VOGU-3710 file (C-alpha; in Angstrom, 3 decimals, decimal comma):
1> fvngkqvhkc> 94,916/113,849/93,924  91,190/114,426/94,317  89,326/111,459/95,826  92,289/109,290/94,870  92,370/110,407/91,215  95,540/112,143/90,014  94,676/115,567/88,575  98,219/116,808/87,962  101,573/115,209/87,196  104,621/117,352/87,875
11> lldycptvid> 107,010/117,893/85,013  109,894/116,767/87,186  109,718/113,909/89,639  108,492/116,512/92,116  106,673/119,866/92,270  108,539/122,721/93,970  106,639/123,145/97,243  106,933/125,294/100,342  105,246/124,482/103,651  104,592/127,859/105,260
21> tgtsilafpp> 103,067/128,684/108,652  102,767/132,331/107,567  100,287/131,514/104,785  96,647/130,880/105,679  95,615/129,029/102,521  96,859/126,621/99,869  98,359/128,419/96,866  99,178/126,906/93,497  100,441/128,041/90,127  97,714/127,670/87,453
31> yigdpllkai> 99,149/124,534/85,869  98,588/122,714/89,185  95,697/124,647/90,715  93,341/124,891/87,741  92,877/121,109/87,336  92,592/120,799/91,120  89,830/123,428/91,324  87,982/121,852/88,408  88,061/118,453/90,132  86,926/119,895/93,498
41> gkvnqdcsnv> 84,008/121,842/92,075  82,105/124,805/93,501  81,853/125,593/97,197  78,421/126,971/98,076  78,675/130,232/99,975  76,039/128,996/102,450  78,273/125,962/103,264  75,513/123,544/102,235  77,751/121,298/100,131  80,954/121,141/102,198
51> aslpnisfsl> 80,262/117,592/103,401  79,889/116,371/99,802  83,154/117,874/98,501  86,042/115,502/97,760  89,160/114,833/99,790  92,374/116,189/98,267  95,797/114,603/98,721  99,406/115,640/98,302  102,396/113,378/98,022  105,389/114,965/99,711
61> ggltggqeft> 108,870/113,557/99,512  109,720/113,904/95,844  112,414/111,564/94,639  112,260/109,362/97,723  108,614/108,448/97,191  107,507/110,386/100,218  104,212/110,186/102,006  100,677/111,053/101,002  98,744/113,566/103,109  94,977/113,921/102,743
71> lepefyvlrg> 92,866/116,986/103,470  89,141/116,635/104,042  86,921/119,487/102,805  86,335/120,897/106,287  90,049/121,749/106,311  90,463/123,295/102,843  87,151/125,194/102,946  87,256/128,336/105,086  84,135/128,856/107,189  83,481/132,204/108,831
81> evapgkfecq> 80,663/133,481/111,008  79,208/136,607/109,364  76,359/137,087/111,856  75,337/135,217/115,009  74,632/131,664/113,838  75,146/132,534/110,140  78,188/131,151/108,357  79,695/131,632/104,923  82,185/129,351/103,212  84,844/129,877/100,594
91> lgievslalt> 87,585/127,728/99,189  90,918/128,118/100,998  92,791/127,660/97,731  94,308/130,391/95,551  95,558/129,921/92,012  97,899/132,574/90,643  101,199/132,589/88,820  101,727/136,164/90,026  101,327/134,981/93,622  103,705/132,062/93,352
101> pltilgdvff> 105,432/129,796/90,859  105,570/127,271/93,733  102,962/125,304/95,601  102,467/126,757/99,084  100,888/124,569/101,737  99,733/126,935/104,448  97,748/126,718/107,670  94,845/124,723/106,202  97,384/121,966/105,498  98,815/122,154/109,026
111> aeillcv> 95,402/122,050/110,694  94,642/118,607/109,243  98,148/117,163/109,479  98,730/118,225/113,084  95,415/116,692/114,131  96,466/113,383/112,580  99,871/113,186/114,275
//
């Protein structure tokens, strides 16, 4: 979901997903990630539009209905200091079938969820 709008419906009643502390980003196969990236839009390298990017949500729990978890842009956009006081941003989302046929929810997912618990 992007700002509450569903951008992908899994073929099954669930999408195969791994929650992984060893992965820094969110990773998706193209059939899930491409519509998600299109709905999110571009992240400006100078970080100027991070506050205006949408929230993204995941429903985890599959057949049991599960629970929805929401990530605000400051959690799925990676911000790094490249010089004293100068920051650059990039999306913390990778889309690749070669990387994974599964959805991987990495550290950017944990950062938001652990702060909410």
